[in-house]
N, C-alpha and C positions, 0 to 999 in steps of 0.2 A: 657528487651529491651524496649527502649522508642518508641514513636510513629514515630518520625523522622526516626529512623533506620529501623523500620518496613516498612514505606512508601518507603524509599530508596531501600530496598531489593525487594519490590514488583515491583517498577518501573524497576529495573534491570532485573527481571524475565520477565516482559512484553517485554522489549527490546530484550532479548534473544529469546523469543518465536516468536516475529515478524521476527527476523533475520532467524530463522529456517524455518518459513513458506515461507519467501521470497526465500530462497535457494531451497526449494522443488518445488515451483511453477514457478521458472525461466524458461523462454522459450528458451533462447539462452545460449550458452556456456559462453559468456562474462558476461551476467547478473548473471549466476549461480556462476561463479568464484568471481565476486564482492561481492555477497551475502555471499559466504563462507569466504572470507577474512574478511568481517565485523563481521561475527559470531565468527571467531577465535580471532579477536581483542577484541571483547566484553568479551569472555570467558577468554582470556589471562589477561585482566585487573582485573578479579575477583580473589577471593581466594578460596582455598579448592578444592573440587571435580570438580568444573567447570573449574578451571585452568588445572587440570589433563586431563579433557575431551578435552580441546583445544590442549594440548600437544599431546594427542593420535591422534587427527584428523590431526594435522600437520605432525606427525611422519609417518603415513601410506600413506599419499598422495604423488602423483607424483610431485605436484606443490611445488617447493622450496620456492616460495614467501610466502606460508602459514607458513613455518618455520621461515622465516625472519620476519613475522608479530609478532611472539611471542618473537623474540629476541630484537625487538626495544622497 
């Protein structure tokens, strides 16, 4: 793995970590839903296990917009 790919993966993990934190510390329902949508979108764009995590999150939720995020 070259340095560019390593940095790209690291940056992606930082973005996912920030999205998780934002979803956890959200104070209103609206901000929490926005953070969850962003997290699912990030995970859905990735490959492997993180894509499966996004699918699992969308599958169990009551919010149909999360599933639509993965479909687009």
